[in-house]
C-alpha positions in Angstrom: -3.2 10.4 1.7 -1.3 10.1 4.9 -1.3 6.9 6.8 -0.2 7.0 10.4 3.5 6.7 11.0 3.4 4.3 14.0 2.5 1.1 12.1 5.5 1.6 9.8 7.9 2.1 12.6 6.4 -1.0 14.2 6.9 -3.0 11.0 10.5 -2.0 10.8 11.2 -2.9 14.4 9.3 -6.2 14.2 11.5 -7.1 11.3 14.6 -6.6 13.4 15.6 -2.9 13.2 16.9 -1.8 16.5 16.7 1.9 15.8 14.8 3.7 13.0 15.1 7.4 12.0 12.0 9.4 11.4 13.0 9.9 7.8 13.2 6.2 7.3 9.7 5.7 8.7 8.4 8.5 6.5 10.0 7.1 3.4 8.6 3.6 4.1 5.1 5.2 4.5 5.6 7.2 1.2 6.6 4.1 -0.8 3.8 2.0 0.7 1.2 4.7 -0.1 2.5 5.0 -3.7 2.3 1.2 -4.1 -1.3 1.2 -2.6 -2.4 4.0 -5.0 -1.0 2.1 -8.0 -2.8 -1.1 -6.9 -6.0 0.8 -6.3 -5.9 2.5 -9.7 -5.2 -0.8 -11.5 -7.9 -2.6 -9.5 -10.4 0.1 -10.5 -9.4 -0.2 -14.1 -9.9 -4.0 -13.9 -13.4 -3.7 -12.4 -14.3 -1.2 -15.2 -12.9 -3.5 -17.8 -15.1 -6.3 -16.4 -18.1 -4.0 -16.7 -18.5 -3.5 -12.9 -18.5 -0.5 -10.7 -17.5 -2.5 -7.6 -13.9 -3.4 -7.0 -13.6 -6.9 -5.6 -11.0 -9.1 -4.0 -10.1 -10.7 -7.4 -9.3 -7.2 -8.9 -6.9 -6.6 -6.1 -5.2 -10.0 -6.4 -4.8 -9.5 -10.1 -3.4 -6.0 -9.6 -0.6 -7.2 -7.3 0.7 -9.9 -9.6 
């Protein structure tokens, strides 16, 4: 999975970074993607545990706690 880089650079700048290296933007993207994959995997497990095939909002919320 490769999310676009621009939103991550924008996030860093909106939070006050004056300048950001390409490596920093790529690292932020990598870490966010890893976190998103972990949340997705746990959310899917939660829906299966509940006997559902559909992941819902509650599964996501439980997964990020």
